[in-house]
C-alpha positions in Angstrom: -1.2 74.4 -32.0 -0.2 71.2 -31.0 0.0 70.7 -35.2 2.3 72.8 -35.7 4.9 70.5 -34.2 5.5 68.6 -36.1 8.7 67.0 -34.2 6.6 64.7 -32.3 4.1 61.6 -34.4 0.9 61.6 -32.7 0.1 58.8 -34.6 -3.5 57.7 -33.8 -4.4 54.7 -34.0 -7.9 53.1 -34.6 -7.7 50.6 -32.0 -11.1 50.0 -30.9 -14.9 51.3 -32.4 -16.4 53.9 -31.1 -19.5 53.8 -31.3 -22.2 54.9 -33.4 -21.9 58.1 -32.1 -19.1 58.6 -31.1 -20.4 59.0 -27.1 -18.9 58.4 -23.9 -19.6 54.6 -22.4 -18.6 52.8 -19.2 -16.0 50.7 -19.0 -17.0 47.2 -20.0 -17.8 44.7 -17.2 -15.8 42.1 -18.1 -13.0 42.5 -15.9 -10.0 40.5 -15.0 -11.2 39.7 -11.5 -8.6 41.4 -9.6 -10.4 44.7 -11.3 -13.7 43.8 -10.8 -13.0 43.3 -6.9 -11.3 46.5 -6.8 -12.4 49.1 -9.4 -15.4 51.0 -9.3 -17.8 52.0 -12.7 -16.0 54.8 -14.6 -16.8 56.9 -17.9 -14.5 55.8 -20.5 -14.0 58.8 -22.6 -14.0 58.6 -26.2 -10.2 58.9 -26.8 -7.3 58.6 -24.8 -3.9 59.9 -25.3 -1.2 57.8 -23.8 2.8 59.5 -24.1 5.1 57.2 -25.2 8.8 58.0 -25.4 10.5 57.5 -28.9 11.8 54.0 -28.3 8.1 52.7 -28.9 7.7 52.6 -32.7 4.1 52.7 -33.9 4.2 48.8 -34.0 5.1 48.0 -30.4 2.3 50.2 -29.3 -0.2 48.5 -31.3 0.7 45.1 -29.8 1.8 46.5 -26.3 -1.2 48.5 -25.6 -3.3 49.4 -28.6 -4.8 45.5 -29.4 -5.3 44.8 -25.9 -6.8 47.9 -24.6 -9.3 48.1 -27.3 -10.8 44.9 -26.2 -11.0 45.3 -22.6 -12.4 49.2 -23.3 -14.1 48.9 -26.8 -15.7 52.6 -26.4 -12.4 54.1 -26.9 -10.1 54.9 -29.0 -6.6 54.5 -28.3 -3.9 57.2 -29.0 0.2 57.0 -29.3 1.5 60.7 -28.9 5.2 59.4 -29.3 8.5 61.7 -29.0 10.6 63.0 -31.7 13.1 60.8 -31.6 16.5 63.9 -31.7 13.9 65.1 -28.5 13.4 68.4 -31.2 9.7 69.4 -29.2 9.9 69.4 -25.9 7.8 67.4 -23.3 7.6 71.2 -21.8 6.6 72.6 -24.7 4.0 70.0 -25.5 2.3 70.4 -21.6 2.6 74.5 -21.8 0.6 74.3 -25.1 -2.7 72.2 -23.5 -1.1 68.6 -25.7 -4.1 66.3 -24.2 -2.4 63.2 -22.8 -3.7 61.2 -20.3 -1.8 58.4 -19.4 2.4 58.0 -20.5 4.4 54.9 -20.4 8.1 56.1 -20.2 11.7 54.8 -18.9 12.4 55.3 -15.1 15.6 55.8 -15.2 14.5 59.0 -17.7 11.9 60.1 -15.3 13.7 63.5 -13.8 12.2 65.8 -16.7 8.7 64.2 -15.6 9.4 65.7 -12.4 10.8 68.3 -12.8 8.1 69.5 -15.3 5.3 68.6 -12.2 3.9 66.4 -14.2 3.1 63.1 -13.2 0.2 62.6 -10.8 0.9 61.4 -7.3 -0.7 57.4 -7.2 -0.6 57.0 -3.9 -5.2 58.2 -3.2 -6.0 56.7 -6.7 -4.7 52.9 -5.4 -6.4 53.3 -2.2 -9.4 54.1 -3.7 -9.4 51.0 -6.0 -7.9 48.9 -2.9 -4.7 48.0 -5.3 -2.5 45.6 -3.8 1.1 47.5 -4.2 2.4 44.2 -2.5 2.1 42.8 -5.7 5.5 44.6 -6.6 8.7 43.3 -5.7 9.2 46.1 -2.7 12.2 47.0 -4.3 10.5 47.9 -7.9 8.1 50.2 -6.1 10.7 51.9 -3.3 12.9 52.4 -6.6 9.8 54.6 -8.0 9.1 56.6 -5.2 13.1 57.8 -5.4 12.4 60.2 -8.2 10.2 61.9 -6.2 11.5 64.3 -3.6 8.8 63.4 -1.5 8.3 59.6 -2.2 4.9 59.9 -3.8 4.5 56.9 -6.2 5.3 58.7 -9.6 3.8 55.4 -11.1 3.5 51.7 -11.6 6.1 49.8 -13.0 5.3 48.4 -16.0 8.0 46.4 -17.3 11.6 45.4 -15.7 15.3 45.2 -17.4 17.0 42.6 -15.6 20.6 42.2 -17.0 23.2 39.4 -17.5 26.4 38.3 -18.4 26.5 37.4 -21.7 30.0 36.0 -22.9 31.6 34.9 -26.5 32.2 30.6 -26.0 34.7 30.4 -29.1 36.9 32.5 -28.0 36.9 31.1 -23.9 37.7 27.9 -26.4 40.2 28.9 -28.6 41.8 29.9 -25.6 41.3 26.8 -22.9 39.3 29.6 -20.4 36.7 28.1 -18.4 33.1 30.3 -18.6 32.3 32.6 -16.0 30.3 30.9 -13.0 27.2 31.4 -12.1 27.7 34.4 -9.0 30.9 35.5 -10.3 32.4 38.7 -9.3 34.0 41.8 -10.8 37.1 40.7 -9.8 36.3 36.7 -11.2 35.5 38.5 -14.3 38.7 41.0 -14.3 40.8 37.9 -13.8 38.9 36.1 -16.7 39.7 38.7 -18.5 44.0 38.9 -18.6 43.6 35.8 -20.0 41.2 36.0 -22.6 42.7 40.0 -23.4 46.0 39.0 -26.4 46.4 39.2 -30.4 46.4 35.9 -32.3 45.5 35.7 -35.9 45.8 40.0 -36.3 43.0 40.2 -34.0 43.0 42.1 -30.7 40.4 39.9 -27.9 39.4 41.8 -25.4 37.9 40.8 -22.8 35.4 42.7 -20.8 33.7 46.0 -20.9 31.5 46.7 -18.6 28.8 48.8 -20.6 27.7 52.0 -19.2 28.1 54.2 -16.3 24.7 53.7 -14.5 25.1 50.1 -14.8 27.4 49.9 -11.4 26.4 53.0 -10.7 23.1 51.7 -9.5 24.3 48.1 -8.6 26.6 50.6 -5.5 23.5 52.9 -5.1 26.0 55.8 -5.6 23.8 59.0 -5.4 25.0 62.0 -7.7 23.4 65.3 -5.3 22.5 65.7 -1.6 19.2 67.1 -2.5 19.1 68.5 1.3 22.2 70.7 1.1 22.3 70.6 -3.0 26.6 69.3 -2.6 27.8 66.9 -4.8 28.2 63.6 -3.5 30.6 62.2 -5.6 33.7 62.4 -3.1 32.3 61.5 -0.1 30.0 58.3 -1.4 32.6 55.5 -0.8 31.2 53.6 -3.5 32.3 56.1 -6.0 35.9 55.2 -5.3 35.1 52.3 -5.5 33.8 52.0 -9.6 36.0 54.8 -10.5 38.4 52.4 -9.1 36.5 49.2 -10.9 37.2 50.8 -14.1 40.5 52.2 -13.4 40.6 48.2 -13.2 39.6 46.3 -16.2 40.8 49.1 -18.2 44.1 48.0 -16.9 44.6 45.0 -18.6 46.8 44.9 -21.2 45.3 45.5 -24.5 41.7 45.5 -23.1 41.0 48.9 -24.3 37.6 50.5 -23.9 34.8 50.0 -27.1 31.6 50.2 -28.2 31.1 46.2 -26.4 27.9 45.6 -28.2 28.8 46.2 -31.9 32.5 44.2 -30.3 30.5 41.6 -28.6 27.7 41.2 -31.6 29.6 42.3 -34.8 33.5 41.9 -34.7 33.0 39.6 -32.5 36.0 40.4 -30.4 34.7 40.8 -27.4 34.6 37.6 -25.3 32.0 39.1 -21.9 29.7 41.9 -21.3 27.1 42.5 -18.9 24.0 43.5 -21.2 20.1 43.5 -20.9 18.5 40.6 -21.1 15.9 41.6 -23.2 18.8 41.7 -26.1 18.1 37.8 -26.6 14.9 38.2 -28.0 16.1 41.7 -30.8 16.9 41.0 -34.4 20.3 42.2 -33.4 21.0 39.2 -30.9 19.3 37.1 -33.4 21.6 37.9 -36.6 24.6 37.9 -34.6 23.9 33.7 -33.6 22.5 33.3 -36.6 26.4 34.2 -38.1 27.9 32.2 -35.6 28.5 34.4 -32.5 27.7 31.0 -29.9 26.1 33.2 -27.0 26.5 32.2 -23.2 24.3 33.5 -20.7 25.9 33.8 -16.8 24.6 36.0 -14.3 25.8 39.9 -13.9 28.7 40.6 -11.7 28.7 41.8 -8.9 31.0 42.7 -5.9 32.5 40.7 -2.9 31.1 42.5 -0.6 27.7 42.9 -2.2 27.0 38.6 -3.4 24.4 38.4 -5.1 23.3 42.1 -5.5 23.0 43.2 -9.5 22.0 46.4 -10.9 18.6 49.0 -9.3 15.7 48.3 -10.7 15.8 49.4 -14.6 12.6 49.3 -16.7 9.5 51.8 -17.9 6.6 53.0 -15.8 3.0 53.6 -16.2 2.6 57.7 -15.5 -0.8 59.7 -15.4 -0.4 63.5 -15.3 -1.6 66.2 -13.4 -3.5 67.6 -16.6 -5.5 64.5 -17.0 -8.9 64.7 -17.5 -9.9 61.2 -17.1 -7.8 60.0 -13.7 -10.4 57.4 -12.7 -10.4 55.2 -16.0 -6.9 56.1 -16.6 -6.0 54.2 -13.1 -8.3 51.3 -14.5 -6.2 51.6 -17.7 -2.6 51.0 -15.5 -4.1 48.4 -13.2 -5.2 46.3 -16.4 -1.5 46.5 -18.1 -0.1 45.4 -14.4 -2.3 42.4 -14.1 -1.1 39.1 -13.9 -2.9 38.5 -17.6 -0.8 41.0 -19.3 2.7 40.8 -17.7 2.6 36.9 -19.1 1.6 38.4 -22.7 4.0 40.8 -22.4 6.7 38.2 -20.4 6.9 35.7 -23.2 8.0 38.6 -25.9 10.9 39.6 -24.2 9.9 42.4 -21.3 10.4 41.1 -17.3 8.0 42.0 -15.1 8.2 43.9 -11.2 5.4 41.4 -9.9 5.9 38.8 -7.8 4.1 36.1 -9.2 6.3 33.2 -9.8 3.0 31.8 -13.0 4.5 35.9 -14.0 8.1 35.1 -13.9 8.0 31.5 -15.0 6.7 33.6 -18.5 9.4 35.7 -19.2 11.2 34.8 -22.8 8.9 31.6 -23.1 8.4 29.9 -26.5 12.0 32.3 -27.8 13.8 30.7 -30.3 16.8 32.2 -29.0 16.4 31.0 -25.1 15.5 27.6 -27.1 19.4 27.4 -29.3 21.1 28.3 -26.9 20.2 26.7 -23.4 19.7 29.5 -21.5 18.5 28.8 -17.4 15.9 31.5 -17.1 16.3 31.3 -13.6 19.6 32.8 -13.3 18.0 36.3 -13.2 16.5 35.0 -10.0 19.7 34.6 -8.4 20.6 39.0 -8.7 18.3 40.4 -6.8 17.6 44.2 -7.4 20.1 47.0 -5.1 18.4 49.2 -3.0 17.3 52.5 -4.4 19.0 56.3 -3.3 17.4 59.1 -3.6 17.3 60.5 -7.4 17.2 64.9 -7.7 16.8 66.5 -10.6 20.5 67.1 -11.4 21.5 63.5 -11.6 21.7 63.5 -15.0 23.7 67.0 -15.1 26.0 65.0 -13.0 25.8 61.9 -14.7 27.8 63.3 -17.8 29.9 64.6 -15.7 30.8 61.8 -14.2 30.9 60.3 -16.5 33.7 61.9 -18.7 36.1 61.4 -15.4 35.6 57.8 -15.3 36.4 57.9 -19.1 39.7 59.8 -18.7 40.4 57.0 -15.7 39.7 54.6 -18.4 42.0 56.1 -20.8 44.7 57.1 -18.2 44.3 60.2 -18.6 43.9 60.4 -15.0 44.0 58.6 -12.0 41.3 57.6 -9.3 41.8 60.5 -6.7 42.7 63.2 -9.7 39.4 62.3 -11.2 37.0 62.4 -8.2 37.9 65.4 -7.2 37.8 67.6 -10.2 34.2 65.8 -11.0 33.0 66.4 -7.5 34.1 70.3 -7.8 32.4 70.4 -11.6 29.1 68.7 -10.2 29.4 71.6 -7.1 29.8 74.1 -10.1 26.9 73.1 -12.3 25.1 72.8 -8.8 25.9 76.6 -8.2 24.5 77.3 -11.7 21.2 75.7 -11.3 20.3 76.3 -7.2 16.8 74.9 -6.5 13.5 75.8 -7.6 11.5 78.4 -5.3 
């Protein structure tokens, strides 16, 4: 049936030998030490299907999963089931069609669909069965994963963590004689710098600060959208939402600092002085191209609120899931264990994917040998100065609620509405959406 659904790409990667007869074999004995101690021997399937988002292109899948898993589990062929970029074929259709899926790698902030479809298996029993130590992870990362489940189940293991930093254009600061942002700067500090940097000169409109997408500050303030018990909006009654709307207003009240595409203005036109963004950016071609074209890049800590010094965004990153429909949950969990082992997390860390593991050896491997890091003299330890914000209870309605809130924050940013009016109207519209989408029985 699935072959008729051509909106998704199935990349059947021949990343391991199948064995001359195609029969299943046992998990190889050469596990890492921690797996040898914990994992019982289980039968390895001939084929193992891993569902990924469209962002994980086949070459990335091969590097992240295929190459290493084929060596560790040589009797199994690992197959990527890749979501289409336009999502024209939905996960719900795949599930209802009986499409085989044995594990998944997907962004945690996009996992509401997984939970709504009752897709992820609760991993707590497998954690207990395999004596797997969750204390290896940053506690807030595990809390964040559990926050996506209504009952606090462990629906995934944190696979990659995407910390945020503040990027700045040294040339703009130098041009106007403004000191570079200090480590630990607050949003208010950056707004004051923006006042000094936002101006028109030689026909170019320089802008001081673009705060980036809504969800960064929203998660930093741990702002919930919906009360899961009362099925009511929390936008108007949560003080953090007022602070966030006001902060966006303050940023865009600087004359000339108008909303725009932050990435384009920072990397291409190079007229934006400060842009909080993913640390992962420095390992991408777009950033290397901008530097090659003359961008003098500076890096500092992600801006904080003065009431909560040292607190950055919430946990952004992806998780490793096992669907309830998996025929091989025990083998799947051994795959997950291996992918979050110190060895594998060091490997991915060197390639720019930060880890939620606490081991200093893993943390210190982040972007090791990266040419941009060397070129700009970036001190990786800066990210350790900012901690994860506390998690909050996610709900299945958050995606729709965020679209509504984003619309009203844009109104405030573009001076189309004042903060109080925008908050009231956003709250009312979220409640209307909730009335139209009651909880499932």
